[in-house]
N, CA, C and O atoms as a Tripos MOL2 file, in Angstrom:
@<TRIPOS>MOLECULE
protein
  304   303    76     0     0
PROTEIN
NO_CHARGES

@<TRIPOS>ATOM
      1 N           0.8480   -1.1700    0.0000 N.3       1 MET1
      2 CA          0.0000    0.0000    0.0000 C.3       1 MET1
      3 C           0.8920    1.2310    0.0000 C.2       1 MET1
      4 O           1.9310    1.2740    0.6590 O.2       1 MET1
      5 N           0.4620    2.2150   -0.7460 N.am      2 VAL2
      6 CA          1.1710    3.4880   -0.8180 C.3       2 VAL2
      7 C           0.2420    4.5570   -0.2670 C.2       2 VAL2
      8 O          -0.9500    4.5640   -0.5730 O.2       2 VAL2
      9 N           0.7750    5.4490    0.5330 N.am      3 VAL3
     10 CA         -0.0200    6.5380    1.0940 C.3       3 VAL3
     11 C           0.4620    7.8440    0.4750 C.2       3 VAL3
     12 O           1.6360    8.1980    0.5830 O.2       3 VAL3
     13 N          -0.4620    8.5590   -0.1780 N.am      4 LEU4
     14 CA         -0.1430    9.8310   -0.8200 C.3       4 LEU4
     15 C          -0.8150   10.9750   -0.0730 C.2       4 LEU4
     16 O          -1.9250   10.8310    0.4400 O.2       4 LEU4
     17 N          -0.1280   12.1090   -0.0180 N.am      5 ARG5
     18 CA         -0.7210   13.2900    0.6040 C.3       5 ARG5
     19 C          -1.6260   14.0020   -0.3970 C.2       5 ARG5
     20 O          -1.3040   14.0950   -1.5820 O.2       5 ARG5
     21 N          -2.7590   14.5030    0.0880 N.am      6 LYS6
     22 CA         -3.6120   15.3440   -0.7440 C.3       6 LYS6
     23 C          -2.9410   16.7160   -0.8610 C.2       6 LYS6
     24 O          -2.3390   17.2140    0.0900 O.2       6 LYS6
     25 N          -3.0580   17.3000   -2.0240 N.am      7 LEU7
     26 CA         -2.3940   18.5790   -2.2640 C.3       7 LEU7
     27 C          -3.0950   19.7260   -1.5440 C.2       7 LEU7
     28 O          -4.2880   19.6670   -1.2450 O.2       7 LEU7
     29 N          -2.3260   20.7580   -1.2790 N.am      8 GLU8
     30 CA         -2.8250   22.0190   -0.7160 C.3       8 GLU8
     31 C          -3.5230   21.8420    0.6290 C.2       8 GLU8
     32 O          -4.5200   22.5130    0.8980 O.2       8 GLU8
     33 N          -3.0240   20.9670    1.4600 N.am      9 ARG9
     34 CA         -3.5510   20.8150    2.8220 C.3       9 ARG9
     35 C          -2.5700   21.4660    3.7810 C.2       9 ARG9
     36 O          -1.3550   21.3640    3.6090 O.2       9 ARG9
     37 N          -3.1010   22.1290    4.7780 N.am     10 LEU10
     38 CA         -2.2440   22.8280    5.7250 C.3      10 LEU10
     39 C          -1.7920   21.9400    6.8730 C.2      10 LEU10
     40 O          -0.6560   22.0520    7.3330 O.2      10 LEU10
     41 N          -2.6600   21.0670    7.3350 N.am     11 ASP11
     42 CA         -2.3610   20.2520    8.5130 C.3      11 ASP11
     43 C          -2.2800   18.7800    8.1130 C.2      11 ASP11
     44 O          -3.3020   18.1650    7.8090 O.2      11 ASP11
     45 N          -1.0760   18.2120    8.1110 N.am     12 TYR12
     46 CA         -0.8910   16.8160    7.7410 C.3      12 TYR12
     47 C          -0.9130   15.8820    8.9500 C.2      12 TYR12
     48 O          -0.5000   14.7270    8.8440 O.2      12 TYR12
     49 N          -1.3860   16.3650   10.0890 N.am     13 THR13
     50 CA         -1.5130   15.4990   11.2620 C.3      13 THR13
     51 C          -2.8680   14.8050   11.2980 C.2      13 THR13
     52 O          -3.0860   13.9180   12.1230 O.2      13 THR13
     53 N          -3.7810   15.1960   10.4130 N.am     14 VAL14
     54 CA         -5.1220   14.6090   10.3430 C.3      14 VAL14
     55 C          -5.1120   13.4970    9.2880 C.2      14 VAL14
     56 O          -4.5390   13.6610    8.2110 O.2      14 VAL14
     57 N          -5.7460   12.3740    9.6020 N.am     15 ALA15
     58 CA         -5.7310   11.2150    8.6980 C.3      15 ALA15
     59 C          -6.4790   11.4590    7.3900 C.2      15 ALA15
     60 O          -6.1960   10.7960    6.3920 O.2      15 ALA15
     61 N          -7.4140   12.3830    7.3750 N.am     16 LYS16
     62 CA         -8.2280   12.6300    6.1860 C.3      16 LYS16
     63 C          -7.4510   13.2780    5.0340 C.2      16 LYS16
     64 O          -7.9700   13.3550    3.9200 O.2      16 LYS16
     65 N          -6.2480   13.7340    5.2710 N.am     17 VAL17
     66 CA         -5.4980   14.4120    4.2210 C.3      17 VAL17
     67 C          -4.6020   13.4510    3.4420 C.2      17 VAL17
     68 O          -3.7830   13.8890    2.6340 O.2      17 VAL17
     69 N          -4.7480   12.1620    3.6740 N.am     18 TYR18
     70 CA         -3.9430   11.1600    2.9700 C.3      18 TYR18
     71 C          -4.8290   10.2450    2.1260 C.2      18 TYR18
     72 O          -5.9660    9.9560    2.4980 O.2      18 TYR18
     73 N          -4.3030    9.7940    0.9970 N.am     19 TRP19
     74 CA         -4.9720    8.8220    0.1380 C.3      19 TRP19
     75 C          -4.2320    7.4990    0.2340 C.2      19 TRP19
     76 O          -3.1090    7.3980   -0.2590 O.2      19 TRP19
     77 N          -4.8210    6.4800    0.8490 N.am     20 PRO20
     78 CA         -4.1790    5.1590    0.8220 C.3      20 PRO20
     79 C          -4.5250    4.4630   -0.4990 C.2      20 PRO20
     80 O          -5.6990    4.3240   -0.8450 O.2      20 PRO20
     81 N          -3.5160    4.0360   -1.2180 N.am     21 ILE21
     82 CA         -3.7210    3.3950   -2.5100 C.3      21 ILE21
     83 C          -3.0810    2.0160   -2.4750 C.2      21 ILE21
     84 O          -1.8840    1.8800   -2.2240 O.2      21 ILE21
     85 N          -3.8960    0.9910   -2.7290 N.am     22 ALA22
     86 CA         -3.3900   -0.3820   -2.7520 C.3      22 ALA22
     87 C          -2.9050   -0.7110   -4.1500 C.2      22 ALA22
     88 O          -3.6260   -0.5150   -5.1280 O.2      22 ALA22
     89 N          -1.6980   -1.2050   -4.2410 N.am     23 LEU23
     90 CA         -1.1250   -1.5790   -5.5280 C.3      23 LEU23
     91 C          -1.1070   -3.0920   -5.6240 C.2      23 LEU23
     92 O          -0.3860   -3.7590   -4.8830 O.2      23 LEU23
     93 N          -1.9010   -3.6330   -6.5370 N.am     24 GLY24
     94 CA         -1.9580   -5.0810   -6.7230 C.3      24 GLY24
     95 C          -0.7950   -5.5780   -7.5500 C.2      24 GLY24
     96 O          -0.1480   -4.8060   -8.2580 O.2      24 GLY24
     97 N          -0.5400   -6.8240   -7.4610 N.am     25 SER25
     98 CA          0.5390   -7.4260   -8.2270 C.3      25 SER25
     99 C           0.1300   -7.5430   -9.6860 C.2      25 SER25
    100 O          -0.9130   -8.1210   -9.9940 O.2      25 SER25
    101 N           0.9270   -7.0080  -10.5690 N.am     26 MET26
    102 CA          0.6200   -7.0750  -11.9980 C.3      26 MET26
    103 C           0.7100   -8.5130  -12.5090 C.2      26 MET26
    104 O          -0.0560   -8.9140  -13.3860 O.2      26 MET26
    105 N           1.6350   -9.2760  -11.9660 N.am     27 ILE27
    106 CA          1.7570  -10.6750  -12.3780 C.3      27 ILE27
    107 C           0.5040  -11.4400  -11.9720 C.2      27 ILE27
    108 O          -0.0030  -12.2570  -12.7420 O.2      27 ILE27
    109 N           0.0040  -11.1820  -10.7730 N.am     28 GLY28
    110 CA         -1.2150  -11.8420  -10.3100 C.3      28 GLY28
    111 C          -2.4180  -11.4930  -11.1670 C.2      28 GLY28
    112 O          -3.2330  -12.3590  -11.4830 O.2      28 GLY28
    113 N          -2.5310  -10.2240  -11.5420 N.am     29 LYS29
    114 CA         -3.6470   -9.7940  -12.3920 C.3      29 LYS29
    115 C          -3.5590  -10.4230  -13.7770 C.2      29 LYS29
    116 O          -4.5710  -10.8420  -14.3370 O.2      29 LYS29
    117 N          -2.3660  -10.4890  -14.3220 N.am     30 ALA30
    118 CA         -2.1890  -11.1010  -15.6330 C.3      30 ALA30
    119 C          -2.5080  -12.5920  -15.5770 C.2      30 ALA30
    120 O          -3.1720  -13.1260  -16.4670 O.2      30 ALA30
    121 N          -2.0350  -13.2570  -14.5330 N.am     31 PHE31
    122 CA         -2.3040  -14.6880  -14.3590 C.3      31 PHE31
    123 C          -3.8030  -14.9420  -14.2200 C.2      31 PHE31
    124 O          -4.3300  -15.8810  -14.8160 O.2      31 PHE31
    125 N          -4.4910  -14.1110  -13.4350 N.am     32 GLU32
    126 CA         -5.9350  -14.2450  -13.2640 C.3      32 GLU32
    127 C          -6.6680  -14.0740  -14.5920 C.2      32 GLU32
    128 O          -7.6140  -14.8090  -14.8760 O.2      32 GLU32
    129 N          -6.2420  -13.1230  -15.3960 N.am     33 SER33
    130 CA         -6.8660  -12.8880  -16.6920 C.3      33 SER33
    131 C          -6.6730  -14.0780  -17.6310 C.2      33 SER33
    132 O          -7.6000  -14.4720  -18.3390 O.2      33 SER33
    133 N          -5.4710  -14.6440  -17.6340 N.am     34 ILE34
    134 CA         -5.1870  -15.7990  -18.4920 C.3      34 ILE34
    135 C          -6.0130  -17.0000  -18.0670 C.2      34 ILE34
    136 O          -6.5830  -17.6820  -18.9180 O.2      34 ILE34
    137 N          -6.0920  -17.2750  -16.7750 N.am     35 ILE35
    138 CA         -6.8740  -18.4050  -16.2630 C.3      35 ILE35
    139 C          -8.3560  -18.2220  -16.5970 C.2      35 ILE35
    140 O          -9.0230  -19.1770  -16.9950 O.2      35 ILE35
    141 N          -8.8750  -17.0020  -16.4400 N.am     36 ALA36
    142 CA        -10.2770  -16.7370  -16.7600 C.3      36 ALA36
    143 C         -10.5610  -16.9870  -18.2380 C.2      36 ALA36
    144 O         -11.6060  -17.5360  -18.5890 O.2      36 ALA36
    145 N          -9.6390  -16.5890  -19.0940 N.am     37 GLU37
    146 CA         -9.8010  -16.8020  -20.5300 C.3      37 GLU37
    147 C          -9.8090  -18.2930  -20.8690 C.2      37 GLU37
    148 O         -10.6260  -18.7450  -21.6710 O.2      37 GLU37
    149 N          -8.9110  -19.0430  -20.2660 N.am     38 ILE38
    150 CA         -8.8510  -20.4910  -20.4980 C.3      38 ILE38
    151 C         -10.1240  -21.1770  -20.0080 C.2      38 ILE38
    152 O         -10.6740  -22.0380  -20.6940 O.2      38 ILE38
    153 N         -10.5910  -20.7910  -18.8170 N.am     39 MET39
    154 CA        -11.8160  -21.3930  -18.2820 C.3      39 MET39
    155 C         -13.0220  -21.0690  -19.1510 C.2      39 MET39
    156 O         -13.8850  -21.9220  -19.3610 O.2      39 MET39
    157 N         -13.0870  -19.8490  -19.6550 N.am     40 SER40
    158 CA        -14.1890  -19.4610  -20.5330 C.3      40 SER40
    159 C         -14.1640  -20.2800  -21.8180 C.2      40 SER40
    160 O         -15.2030  -20.7530  -22.2790 O.2      40 SER40
    161 N         -12.9780  -20.4460  -22.3930 N.am     41 TYR41
    162 CA        -12.8450  -21.2330  -23.6150 C.3      41 TYR41
    163 C         -13.2810  -22.6790  -23.3770 C.2      41 TYR41
    164 O         -14.0600  -23.2240  -24.1590 O.2      41 TYR41
    165 N         -12.7860  -23.3050  -22.3080 N.am     42 LEU42
    166 CA        -13.1180  -24.7020  -22.0390 C.3      42 LEU42
    167 C         -14.6090  -24.8820  -21.7550 C.2      42 LEU42
    168 O         -15.2090  -25.8750  -22.1660 O.2      42 LEU42
    169 N         -15.1940  -23.9310  -21.0590 N.am     43 THR43
    170 CA        -16.6260  -23.9970  -20.7640 C.3      43 THR43
    171 C         -17.4440  -23.9570  -22.0460 C.2      43 THR43
    172 O         -18.4060  -24.7100  -22.1930 O.2      43 THR43
    173 N         -17.0680  -23.0850  -22.9710 N.am     44 GLU44
    174 CA        -17.7860  -23.0000  -24.2470 C.3      44 GLU44
    175 C         -17.4890  -24.2070  -25.1320 C.2      44 GLU44
    176 O         -18.3940  -24.7410  -25.7730 O.2      44 GLU44
    177 N         -16.2380  -24.6370  -25.1720 N.am     45 HIS45
    178 CA        -15.8380  -25.7370  -26.0500 C.3      45 HIS45
    179 C         -16.5440  -27.0420  -25.6720 C.2      45 HIS45
    180 O         -17.0110  -27.7760  -26.5430 O.2      45 HIS45
    181 N         -16.6160  -27.3200  -24.3830 N.am     46 TYR46
    182 CA        -17.2440  -28.5650  -23.9200 C.3      46 TYR46
    183 C         -18.7160  -28.3910  -23.5430 C.2      46 TYR46
    184 O         -19.3360  -29.3100  -23.0070 O.2      46 TYR46
    185 N         -19.2690  -27.2170  -23.8210 N.am     47 GLN47
    186 CA        -20.6880  -26.9210  -23.5860 C.3      47 GLN47
    187 C         -21.1160  -27.3160  -22.1770 C.2      47 GLN47
    188 O         -22.0370  -28.1120  -21.9960 O.2      47 GLN47
    189 N         -20.4430  -26.7580  -21.1940 N.am     48 LEU48
    190 CA        -20.6980  -27.0870  -19.7970 C.3      48 LEU48
    191 C         -21.8390  -26.2870  -19.1870 C.2      48 LEU48
    192 O         -22.3140  -26.6170  -18.1000 O.2      48 LEU48
    193 N         -22.2790  -25.2480  -19.8650 N.am     49 LEU49
    194 CA        -23.3900  -24.4400  -19.3740 C.3      49 LEU49
    195 C         -24.6230  -24.6790  -20.2380 C.2      49 LEU49
    196 O         -24.4960  -24.9680  -21.4280 O.2      49 LEU49
    197 N         -25.8130  -24.5630  -19.6560 N.am     50 PRO50
    198 CA        -27.0230  -24.7360  -20.4700 C.3      50 PRO50
    199 C         -27.1520  -23.6120  -21.4990 C.2      50 PRO50
    200 O         -26.5820  -22.5330  -21.3330 O.2      50 PRO50
    201 N         -27.9080  -23.8810  -22.5610 N.am     51 LYS51
    202 CA        -28.0870  -22.8950  -23.6270 C.3      51 LYS51
    203 C         -28.8060  -21.6450  -23.1420 C.2      51 LYS51
    204 O         -28.6850  -20.5830  -23.7530 O.2      51 LYS51
    205 N         -29.5520  -21.7610  -22.0520 N.am     52 THR52
    206 CA        -30.3040  -20.6230  -21.5370 C.3      52 THR52
    207 C         -29.4920  -19.7620  -20.5790 C.2      52 THR52
    208 O         -30.0210  -18.7920  -20.0360 O.2      52 THR52
    209 N         -28.2320  -20.0850  -20.3590 N.am     53 HIS53
    210 CA        -27.3580  -19.2860  -19.4950 C.3      53 HIS53
    211 C         -26.6970  -18.2070  -20.3560 C.2      53 HIS53
    212 O         -25.9570  -18.5250  -21.2870 O.2      53 HIS53
    213 N         -26.9610  -16.9300  -20.0510 N.am     54 PHE54
    214 CA        -26.4970  -15.8450  -20.9040 C.3      54 PHE54
    215 C         -25.4500  -14.9490  -20.2720 C.2      54 PHE54
    216 O         -24.7610  -14.2240  -20.9900 O.2      54 PHE54
    217 N         -25.3060  -14.9730  -18.9620 N.am     55 LYS55
    218 CA        -24.4340  -14.0130  -18.2850 C.3      55 LYS55
    219 C         -22.9640  -14.2480  -18.6310 C.2      55 LYS55
    220 O         -22.4330  -15.3460  -18.4650 O.2      55 LYS55
    221 N         -22.3180  -13.1750  -19.1200 N.am     56 ARG56
    222 CA        -20.8920  -13.1650  -19.4560 C.3      56 ARG56
    223 C         -20.4740  -14.2690  -20.4110 C.2      56 ARG56
    224 O         -19.4280  -14.8940  -20.2340 O.2      56 ARG56
    225 N         -21.2900  -14.5020  -21.4170 N.am     57 ARG57
    226 CA        -20.9500  -15.4910  -22.4380 C.3      57 ARG57
    227 C         -20.8620  -14.7900  -23.7770 C.2      57 ARG57
    228 O         -21.6340  -13.8690  -24.0440 O.2      57 ARG57
    229 N         -19.9330  -15.2120  -24.6280 N.am     58 PRO58
    230 CA        -19.7890  -14.5500  -25.9300 C.3      58 PRO58
    231 C         -20.9990  -14.7940  -26.8280 C.2      58 PRO58
    232 O         -21.6290  -15.8510  -26.7790 O.2      58 PRO58
    233 N         -21.3020  -13.8040  -27.6360 N.am     59 GLU59
    234 CA        -22.3790  -13.8710  -28.6230 C.3      59 GLU59
    235 C         -23.7480  -14.1340  -28.0110 C.2      59 GLU59
    236 O         -24.6160  -14.7240  -28.6550 O.2      59 GLU59
    237 N         -23.9430  -13.7010  -26.7800 N.am     60 ARG60
    238 CA        -25.2490  -13.8000  -26.1210 C.3      60 ARG60
    239 C         -25.5270  -12.4680  -25.4480 C.2      60 ARG60
    240 O         -24.6460  -11.8770  -24.8250 O.2      60 ARG60
    241 N         -26.7680  -12.0000  -25.5800 N.am     61 SER61
    242 CA        -27.0980  -10.6930  -25.0360 C.3      61 SER61
    243 C         -28.4440  -10.7320  -24.3410 C.2      61 SER61
    244 O         -29.1420  -11.7460  -24.3500 O.2      61 SER61
    245 N         -28.7890   -9.6190  -23.7450 N.am     62 THR62
    246 CA        -30.0920   -9.4840  -23.0950 C.3      62 THR62
    247 C         -31.2130   -9.6450  -24.1140 C.2      62 THR62
    248 O         -32.2580  -10.2210  -23.8120 O.2      62 THR62
    249 N         -30.9910   -9.1350  -25.3160 N.am     63 GLU63
    250 CA        -32.0090   -9.2550  -26.3620 C.3      63 GLU63
    251 C         -32.2690  -10.7210  -26.7110 C.2      63 GLU63
    252 O         -33.4100  -11.1050  -26.9670 O.2      63 GLU63
    253 N         -31.2230  -11.5310  -26.7220 N.am     64 ASP64
    254 CA        -31.3950  -12.9610  -26.9890 C.3      64 ASP64
    255 C         -32.2320  -13.6220  -25.8910 C.2      64 ASP64
    256 O         -33.1100  -14.4350  -26.1800 O.2      64 ASP64
    257 N         -31.9610  -13.2760  -24.6510 N.am     65 ALA65
    258 CA        -32.7180  -13.8370  -23.5330 C.3      65 ALA65
    259 C         -34.1880  -13.4240  -23.6100 C.2      65 ALA65
    260 O         -35.0770  -14.2310  -23.3380 O.2      65 ALA65
    261 N         -34.4400  -12.1770  -23.9780 N.am     66 ILE66
    262 CA        -35.8230  -11.6940  -24.1030 C.3      66 ILE66
    263 C         -36.5400  -12.4130  -25.2410 C.2      66 ILE66
    264 O         -37.7140  -12.7610  -25.1100 O.2      66 ILE66
    265 N         -35.8530  -12.6370  -26.3450 N.am     67 MET67
    266 CA        -36.4660  -13.3490  -27.4700 C.3      67 MET67
    267 C         -36.8390  -14.7870  -27.0800 C.2      67 MET67
    268 O         -37.9080  -15.2640  -27.4600 O.2      67 MET67
    269 N         -35.9900  -15.4720  -26.3410 N.am     68 ILE68
    270 CA        -36.3060  -16.8320  -25.8860 C.3      68 ILE68
    271 C         -37.5080  -16.8020  -24.9500 C.2      68 ILE68
    272 O         -38.3890  -17.6570  -25.0380 O.2      68 ILE68
    273 N         -37.5450  -15.8110  -24.0470 N.am     69 LEU69
    274 CA        -38.6830  -15.6710  -23.1320 C.3      69 LEU69
    275 C         -39.9810  -15.4520  -23.9090 C.2      69 LEU69
    276 O         -40.9960  -16.0780  -23.6030 O.2      69 LEU69
    277 N         -39.9570  -14.5810  -24.8990 N.am     70 ILE70
    278 CA        -41.1490  -14.2950  -25.6970 C.3      70 ILE70
    279 C         -41.5930  -15.5430  -26.4660 C.2      70 ILE70
    280 O         -42.7860  -15.8390  -26.5390 O.2      70 ILE70
    281 N         -40.6270  -16.2760  -27.0420 N.am     71 GLU71
    282 CA        -40.9710  -17.4980  -27.7740 C.3      71 GLU71
    283 C         -41.6160  -18.5320  -26.8430 C.2      71 GLU71
    284 O         -42.5740  -19.2030  -27.2300 O.2      71 GLU71
    285 N         -41.1010  -18.6610  -25.6320 N.am     72 ASN72
    286 CA        -41.6720  -19.6240  -24.6690 C.3      72 ASN72
    287 C         -43.0820  -19.2000  -24.2510 C.2      72 ASN72
    288 O         -43.9530  -20.0460  -24.0470 O.2      72 ASN72
    289 N         -43.3020  -17.9030  -24.1260 N.am     73 ILE73
    290 CA        -44.6560  -17.4190  -23.7720 C.3      73 ILE73
    291 C         -45.6150  -17.7050  -24.9160 C.2      73 ILE73
    292 O         -46.7440  -18.1300  -24.6690 O.2      73 ILE73
    293 N         -45.2010  -17.4850  -26.1620 N.am     74 HIS74
    294 CA        -46.0770  -17.7620  -27.3040 C.3      74 HIS74
    295 C         -46.3710  -19.2530  -27.4410 C.2      74 HIS74
    296 O         -47.4850  -19.6310  -27.8040 O.2      74 HIS74
    297 N         -45.3860  -20.1010  -27.1560 N.am     75 LYS75
    298 CA        -45.6070  -21.5410  -27.2260 C.3      75 LYS75
    299 C         -46.5980  -22.0150  -26.1670 C.2      75 LYS75
    300 O         -47.3880  -22.9290  -26.4050 O.2      75 LYS75
    301 N         -46.5470  -21.3810  -24.9970 N.am     76 ALA76
    302 CA        -47.4430  -21.7610  -23.8970 C.3      76 ALA76
    303 C         -48.8560  -21.3170  -24.2250 C.2      76 ALA76
    304 O         -49.7720  -21.5370  -23.4330 O.2      76 ALA76
@<TRIPOS>BOND
     1     1     2 1
     2     2     3 1
     3     3     4 2
     4     3     5 am
     5     5     6 1
     6     6     7 1
     7     7     8 2
     8     7     9 am
     9     9    10 1
    10    10    11 1
    11    11    12 2
    12    11    13 am
    13    13    14 1
    14    14    15 1
    15    15    16 2
    16    15    17 am
    17    17    18 1
    18    18    19 1
    19    19    20 2
    20    19    21 am
    21    21    22 1
    22    22    23 1
    23    23    24 2
    24    23    25 am
    25    25    26 1
    26    26    27 1
    27    27    28 2
    28    27    29 am
    29    29    30 1
    30    30    31 1
    31    31    32 2
    32    31    33 am
    33    33    34 1
    34    34    35 1
    35    35    36 2
    36    35    37 am
    37    37    38 1
    38    38    39 1
    39    39    40 2
    40    39    41 am
    41    41    42 1
    42    42    43 1
    43    43    44 2
    44    43    45 am
    45    45    46 1
    46    46    47 1
    47    47    48 2
    48    47    49 am
    49    49    50 1
    50    50    51 1
    51    51    52 2
    52    51    53 am
    53    53    54 1
    54    54    55 1
    55    55    56 2
    56    55    57 am
    57    57    58 1
    58    58    59 1
    59    59    60 2
    60    59    61 am
    61    61    62 1
    62    62    63 1
    63    63    64 2
    64    63    65 am
    65    65    66 1
    66    66    67 1
    67    67    68 2
    68    67    69 am
    69    69    70 1
    70    70    71 1
    71    71    72 2
    72    71    73 am
    73    73    74 1
    74    74    75 1
    75    75    76 2
    76    75    77 am
    77    77    78 1
    78    78    79 1
    79    79    80 2
    80    79    81 am
    81    81    82 1
    82    82    83 1
    83    83    84 2
    84    83    85 am
    85    85    86 1
    86    86    87 1
    87    87    88 2
    88    87    89 am
    89    89    90 1
    90    90    91 1
    91    91    92 2
    92    91    93 am
    93    93    94 1
    94    94    95 1
    95    95    96 2
    96    95    97 am
    97    97    98 1
    98    98    99 1
    99    99   100 2
   100    99   101 am
   101   101   102 1
   102   102   103 1
   103   103   104 2
   104   103   105 am
   105   105   106 1
   106   106   107 1
   107   107   108 2
   108   107   109 am
   109   109   110 1
   110   110   111 1
   111   111   112 2
   112   111   113 am
   113   113   114 1
   114   114   115 1
   115   115   116 2
   116   115   117 am
   117   117   118 1
   118   118   119 1
   119   119   120 2
   120   119   121 am
   121   121   122 1
   122   122   123 1
   123   123   124 2
   124   123   125 am
   125   125   126 1
   126   126   127 1
   127   127   128 2
   128   127   129 am
   129   129   130 1
   130   130   131 1
   131   131   132 2
   132   131   133 am
   133   133   134 1
   134   134   135 1
   135   135   136 2
   136   135   137 am
   137   137   138 1
   138   138   139 1
   139   139   140 2
   140   139   141 am
   141   141   142 1
   142   142   143 1
   143   143   144 2
   144   143   145 am
   145   145   146 1
   146   146   147 1
   147   147   148 2
   148   147   149 am
   149   149   150 1
   150   150   151 1
   151   151   152 2
   152   151   153 am
   153   153   154 1
   154   154   155 1
   155   155   156 2
   156   155   157 am
   157   157   158 1
   158   158   159 1
   159   159   160 2
   160   159   161 am
   161   161   162 1
   162   162   163 1
   163   163   164 2
   164   163   165 am
   165   165   166 1
   166   166   167 1
   167   167   168 2
   168   167   169 am
   169   169   170 1
   170   170   171 1
   171   171   172 2
   172   171   173 am
   173   173   174 1
   174   174   175 1
   175   175   176 2
   176   175   177 am
   177   177   178 1
   178   178   179 1
   179   179   180 2
   180   179   181 am
   181   181   182 1
   182   182   183 1
   183   183   184 2
   184   183   185 am
   185   185   186 1
   186   186   187 1
   187   187   188 2
   188   187   189 am
   189   189   190 1
   190   190   191 1
   191   191   192 2
   192   191   193 am
   193   193   194 1
   194   194   195 1
   195   195   196 2
   196   195   197 am
   197   197   198 1
   198   198   199 1
   199   199   200 2
   200   199   201 am
   201   201   202 1
   202   202   203 1
   203   203   204 2
   204   203   205 am
   205   205   206 1
   206   206   207 1
   207   207   208 2
   208   207   209 am
   209   209   210 1
   210   210   211 1
   211   211   212 2
   212   211   213 am
   213   213   214 1
   214   214   215 1
   215   215   216 2
   216   215   217 am
   217   217   218 1
   218   218   219 1
   219   219   220 2
   220   219   221 am
   221   221   222 1
   222   222   223 1
   223   223   224 2
   224   223   225 am
   225   225   226 1
   226   226   227 1
   227   227   228 2
   228   227   229 am
   229   229   230 1
   230   230   231 1
   231   231   232 2
   232   231   233 am
   233   233   234 1
   234   234   235 1
   235   235   236 2
   236   235   237 am
   237   237   238 1
   238   238   239 1
   239   239   240 2
   240   239   241 am
   241   241   242 1
   242   242   243 1
   243   243   244 2
   244   243   245 am
   245   245   246 1
   246   246   247 1
   247   247   248 2
   248   247   249 am
   249   249   250 1
   250   250   251 1
   251   251   252 2
   252   251   253 am
   253   253   254 1
   254   254   255 1
   255   255   256 2
   256   255   257 am
   257   257   258 1
   258   258   259 1
   259   259   260 2
   260   259   261 am
   261   261   262 1
   262   262   263 1
   263   263   264 2
   264   263   265 am
   265   265   266 1
   266   266   267 1
   267   267   268 2
   268   267   269 am
   269   269   270 1
   270   270   271 1
   271   271   272 2
   272   271   273 am
   273   273   274 1
   274   274   275 1
   275   275   276 2
   276   275   277 am
   277   277   278 1
   278   278   279 1
   279   279   280 2
   280   279   281 am
   281   281   282 1
   282   282   283 1
   283   283   284 2
   284   283   285 am
   285   285   286 1
   286   286   287 1
   287   287   288 2
   288   287   289 am
   289   289   290 1
   290   290   291 1
   291   291   292 2
   292   291   293 am
   293   293   294 1
   294   294   295 1
   295   295   296 2
   296   295   297 am
   297   297   298 1
   298   298   299 1
   299   299   300 2
   300   299   301 am
   301   301   302 1
   302   302   303 1
   303   303   304 2
@<TRIPOS>SUBSTRUCTURE
     1 MET1         2 RESIDUE 1 A MET
     2 VAL2         6 RESIDUE 1 A VAL
     3 VAL3        10 RESIDUE 1 A VAL
     4 LEU4        14 RESIDUE 1 A LEU
     5 ARG5        18 RESIDUE 1 A ARG
     6 LYS6        22 RESIDUE 1 A LYS
     7 LEU7        26 RESIDUE 1 A LEU
     8 GLU8        30 RESIDUE 1 A GLU
     9 ARG9        34 RESIDUE 1 A ARG
    10 LEU10       38 RESIDUE 1 A LEU
    11 ASP11       42 RESIDUE 1 A ASP
    12 TYR12       46 RESIDUE 1 A TYR
    13 THR13       50 RESIDUE 1 A THR
    14 VAL14       54 RESIDUE 1 A VAL
    15 ALA15       58 RESIDUE 1 A ALA
    16 LYS16       62 RESIDUE 1 A LYS
    17 VAL17       66 RESIDUE 1 A VAL
    18 TYR18       70 RESIDUE 1 A TYR
    19 TRP19       74 RESIDUE 1 A TRP
    20 PRO20       78 RESIDUE 1 A PRO
    21 ILE21       82 RESIDUE 1 A ILE
    22 ALA22       86 RESIDUE 1 A ALA
    23 LEU23       90 RESIDUE 1 A LEU
    24 GLY24       94 RESIDUE 1 A GLY
    25 SER25       98 RESIDUE 1 A SER
    26 MET26      102 RESIDUE 1 A MET
    27 ILE27      106 RESIDUE 1 A ILE
    28 GLY28      110 RESIDUE 1 A GLY
    29 LYS29      114 RESIDUE 1 A LYS
    30 ALA30      118 RESIDUE 1 A ALA
    31 PHE31      122 RESIDUE 1 A PHE
    32 GLU32      126 RESIDUE 1 A GLU
    33 SER33      130 RESIDUE 1 A SER
    34 ILE34      134 RESIDUE 1 A ILE
    35 ILE35      138 RESIDUE 1 A ILE
    36 ALA36      142 RESIDUE 1 A ALA
    37 GLU37      146 RESIDUE 1 A GLU
    38 ILE38      150 RESIDUE 1 A ILE
    39 MET39      154 RESIDUE 1 A MET
    40 SER40      158 RESIDUE 1 A SER
    41 TYR41      162 RESIDUE 1 A TYR
    42 LEU42      166 RESIDUE 1 A LEU
    43 THR43      170 RESIDUE 1 A THR
    44 GLU44      174 RESIDUE 1 A GLU
    45 HIS45      178 RESIDUE 1 A HIS
    46 TYR46      182 RESIDUE 1 A TYR
    47 GLN47      186 RESIDUE 1 A GLN
    48 LEU48      190 RESIDUE 1 A LEU
    49 LEU49      194 RESIDUE 1 A LEU
    50 PRO50      198 RESIDUE 1 A PRO
    51 LYS51      202 RESIDUE 1 A LYS
    52 THR52      206 RESIDUE 1 A THR
    53 HIS53      210 RESIDUE 1 A HIS
    54 PHE54      214 RESIDUE 1 A PHE
    55 LYS55      218 RESIDUE 1 A LYS
    56 ARG56      222 RESIDUE 1 A ARG
    57 ARG57      226 RESIDUE 1 A ARG
    58 PRO58      230 RESIDUE 1 A PRO
    59 GLU59      234 RESIDUE 1 A GLU
    60 ARG60      238 RESIDUE 1 A ARG
    61 SER61      242 RESIDUE 1 A SER
    62 THR62      246 RESIDUE 1 A THR
    63 GLU63      250 RESIDUE 1 A GLU
    64 ASP64      254 RESIDUE 1 A ASP
    65 ALA65      258 RESIDUE 1 A ALA
    66 ILE66      262 RESIDUE 1 A ILE
    67 MET67      266 RESIDUE 1 A MET
    68 ILE68      270 RESIDUE 1 A ILE
    69 LEU69      274 RESIDUE 1 A LEU
    70 ILE70      278 RESIDUE 1 A ILE
    71 GLU71      282 RESIDUE 1 A GLU
    72 ASN72      286 RESIDUE 1 A ASN
    73 ILE73      290 RESIDUE 1 A ILE
    74 HIS74      294 RESIDUE 1 A HIS
    75 LYS75      298 RESIDUE 1 A LYS
    76 ALA76      302 RESIDUE 1 A ALA
């Protein structure tokens, strides 16, 4: 964590005049991104999620979910 002083403050004895900034590991963030990409690929490749699951999946949107809902209502 890095603590930075806010500019143009007269009294630096008060805690409110500092900005604590957490610096994450860049290697950890890169590794997390790579693992997420691999998991997403494997999930899509092996079709591990149902076709009606739309959250954070490529080529699927809210409009697609609404269209499926409307089609199911018309069929009923």
